[in-house]
C-alpha positions as CSV (number, residue, x, y, z in Angstrom):
1,M,-16.0,217.6,135.7
2,K,-12.9,215.7,136.7
3,K,-9.5,217.1,136.1
4,S,-8.6,214.1,133.8
5,D,-11.8,214.9,131.7
6,E,-10.7,218.5,131.4
7,L,-7.3,217.5,130.2
8,S,-8.7,215.1,127.7
9,S,-10.9,217.8,126.3
10,V,-7.9,220.3,126.1
11,F,-5.8,217.7,124.3
12,A,-8.6,216.9,121.9
13,D,-9.0,220.6,121.1
14,I,-5.2,220.8,120.5
15,A,-5.2,217.8,118.3
16,A,-8.1,219.2,116.2
17,N,-6.4,222.5,115.8
18,L,-3.1,220.8,114.7
19,A,-5.0,218.7,112.2
20,R,-6.6,221.9,110.7
21,I,-3.2,223.6,110.5
22,A,-1.6,220.6,108.9
23,D,-4.4,220.4,106.3
24,H,-3.9,224.1,105.5
25,F,-0.2,223.7,104.7
26,D,-0.4,220.2,103.2
27,P,-4.0,219.7,102.0
28,P,-5.4,216.2,101.4
29,P,-5.3,215.1,97.7
30,P,-8.4,216.1,95.7
31,D,-11.1,213.5,95.3
32,K,-11.2,214.1,91.5
33,V,-8.2,214.1,89.2
34,G,-7.5,214.8,85.5
35,T,-5.7,213.0,82.7
36,P,-2.3,214.3,83.8
37,Y,-2.6,212.4,87.1
38,V,-3.7,209.2,85.3
39,A,-1.1,209.5,82.6
40,E,1.7,209.9,85.2
41,R,0.4,206.9,87.2
42,L,0.2,204.8,84.0
43,G,3.5,206.1,82.5
44,C,1.8,207.3,79.3
45,T,0.7,210.5,77.6
46,T,-2.5,212.4,78.4
47,D,-3.6,211.8,74.8
48,Y,-3.3,208.1,75.3
49,V,-5.4,208.3,78.4
50,A,-8.1,210.0,76.3
51,V,-7.9,207.2,73.8
52,M,-8.2,204.6,76.5
53,V,-11.4,206.3,77.8
54,R,-12.9,206.5,74.4
55,E,-12.1,202.8,73.6
56,G,-13.6,201.7,77.0
57,A,-10.2,200.5,78.4
58,I,-10.8,202.6,81.5
59,P,-14.0,201.6,83.3
60,H,-16.9,204.0,83.1
61,H,-17.4,204.0,86.8
62,C,-14.0,205.7,87.2
63,L,-15.2,208.8,85.2
64,V,-16.8,211.8,86.7
65,P,-20.2,212.2,85.0
66,G,-20.4,215.2,82.7
67,T,-16.8,215.2,81.7
68,G,-15.3,214.5,78.3
69,T,-17.1,215.3,75.0
70,G,-15.3,218.6,74.6
71,K,-14.5,219.0,78.3
72,P,-11.4,217.6,80.1
73,W,-11.8,214.1,81.4
74,K,-12.0,213.9,85.2
75,F,-11.7,210.7,87.3
76,F,-12.7,209.8,90.8
77,R,-9.3,209.5,92.4
78,D,-10.0,206.5,94.7
79,R,-11.7,204.5,91.8
80,I,-8.9,205.2,89.2
81,D,-6.2,204.4,91.8
82,R,-7.9,201.1,92.6
83,W,-8.3,200.3,88.9
84,I,-4.6,201.1,88.2
85,E,-3.5,198.9,91.1
86,Q,-5.6,196.0,89.8
87,R,-4.2,196.2,86.3
């Protein structure tokens, strides 16, 4: 193995370890979010977000299956963010 290949490998290991440490102290956002997140993004109350879901104003594909109907509403973060940006 060449010295440059060894250095590349060492630097790749260091970068991977730094990424792990960074994720530990500042984890990436969750992929599923609740009504408080959506309400904050829309500038409304969590009750109004629930009304919007029930009335179909928020697209069904943004909802996590099995939520609502007595359980807290959950949304796929990437889908709800995209929908909010397109409003």
